[in-house]
C-alpha positions, -999 to 999 in steps of 0.1 A, spaced: -195 -547 -362 -172 -564 -387 -176 -528 -404 -159 -509 -381 -134 -538 -372 -125 -530 -412 -126 -492 -408 -107 -495 -374 -75 -505 -394 -46 -521 -389 -44 -522 -351 -79 -527 -344 -75 -559 -358 -46 -569 -341 -67 -557 -309 -93 -582 -319 -67 -610 -322 -51 -602 -287 -84 -606 -278 -89 -639 -287 -57 -650 -276 -68 -639 -245 -107 -658 -245 -84 -689 -253 -62 -686 -223 -88 -680 -201 -106 -710 -208 -79 -729 -206 -68 -715 -170 -106 -719 -163 -106 -756 -169 -76 -764 -149 -85 -743 -123 -115 -763 -123 -95 -797 -122 -69 -785 -98 -100 -774 -72 -97 -784 -37 -127 -811 -40 -127 -825 -4 -112 -795 19 -125 -815 50 -105 -845 40 -73 -830 39 -79 -812 77 -92 -844 88 -56 -863 75 -38 -834 85 -58 -835 118 -45 -869 121 -14 -877 118 -8 -847 143 -27 -869 167 -5 -898 156 -23 -923 130 4 -936 111 -10 -939 81 -33 -907 71 -25 -905 34 -42 -938 25 -75 -913 28 -69 -896 -7 -44 -922 -22 -62 -914 -52 -55 -874 -51 -51 -856 -86 -15 -841 -96 -7 -802 -81 -45 -807 -57 -41 -798 -23 -44 -835 -16 -15 -846 -41 6 -819 -19 -6 -834 16 0 -864 2 34 -864 -7 48 -848 21 36 -876 44 47 -906 25 80 -882 23 84 -880 61 76 -922 64 111 -923 36 136 -936 57 163 -925 32 154 -885 38 164 -868 64 133 -845 76 154 -816 62 153 -829 29 115 -844 32 109 -807 42 128 -794 10 110 -816 -17 78 -807 -3 82 -775 -6 101 -780 -39 65 -798 -52 47 -769 -35 66 -747 -60 60 -769 -85 18 -766 -80 17 -730 -81 42 -726 -106 16 -749 -130 -14 -722 -118 4 -695 -126 13 -708 -160 7 -687 -186 -15 -659 -167 18 -634 -178 1 -640 -209 -33 -622 -195 -10 -594 -175 6 -586 -209 -25 -579 -229 -48 -562 -204 -11 -539 -201 -9 -533 -237 -45 -530 -251 -55 -495 -237 -18 -484 -249 -19 -503 -283 -55 -481 -287 -41 -453 -276 -14 -455 -304 -42 -462 -329 -62 -430 -320 -30 -401 -327 -20 -424 -357 -56 -416 -365 -56 -383 -355 -23 -375 -373 -40 -387 -405 -71 -367 -400 -51 -337 -396 -36 -344 -422 -64 -348 -446 -72 -314 -435 -43 -295 -443 -44 -310 -478 -78 -297 -481 -73 -265 -476 -101 -239 -477 -127 -268 -485 -124 -290 -458 -154 -307 -453 -168 -312 -421 -182 -342 -425 -149 -362 -432 -133 -349 -404 -153 -357 -380 -154 -389 -397 -119 -397 -395 -117 -384 -361 -144 -414 -347 -124 -439 -368 -92 -433 -347 -111 -432 -314 -125 -465 -322 -87 -479 -316 -90 -468 -280 -126 -478 -275 -114 -511 -287 -83 -516 -268 -100 -502 -232 -129 -532 -239 -100 -558 -241 -87 -549 -213 -110 -542 -189 -124 -585 -185 -89 -592 -197 -75 -577 -163 -104 -585 -141 -102 -622 -150 -62 -617 -145 -69 -602 -109 -91 -631 -105 -68 -663 -118 -42 -644 -92 -59 -641 -67 -68 -678 -66 -34 -689 -69 -26 -666 -43 -49 -679 -19 -41 -713 -28 2 -705 -19 -7 -697 16 -30 -731 18 -6 -750 7 26 -725 33 -1 -738 62 -7 -772 55 30 -778 56 39 -764 83 14 -777 103 26 -813 90 62 -807 99 58 -791 133 38 -821 140 64 -843 127 91 -827 145 71 -830 177 64 -864 171 104 -872 168 108 -855 201 89 -872 218 100 -908 204 133 -902 218 147 -922 244 146 -906 278 180 -904 291 179 -915 329 199 -890 353 234 -913 370 226 -917 408 255 -892 421 
């Protein structure tokens, strides 16, 4: 394998470097997604349900939630609603800002995987074209004394870059799609949680308003 990498030339070395970068990002993102996982979905759903039913302090159910998790976002949304210095619109906007920050945290560095997945096959093809040009130049220089073994050796070395590029791109593209899909699911969950919370809050505000008695005619 090392011999093939050496014979592949600078393009293969660059692709190997891409694979190292991609592997590093994948390991870091996998650890991040594990730390930000929704460990207690039932707890969060129960807390939102408690708020919808009128419980006064449902946020105490997960006061120790870690940053940028679903429980963390719901906890902050409930605390913002109780902050008398904020209007309902301000509390909603701040909750949405926190949700976007949590999603952006999950999206960080995914662009690197996207670029590597797109660039690796192109670099492989570029290396193959360069290798084929060199092979045909050698054929032209040899004239009628062309050695088929030398020619075929140059061709397989040229095609090696395409194989390496595709080998790098396929797993990186698959992992990127998995991470992107998980982020999309989480974003939809955040949107649904905030919609439930602020819909319940608006309903409670309407119900708490004093009823005006009609004046006698």
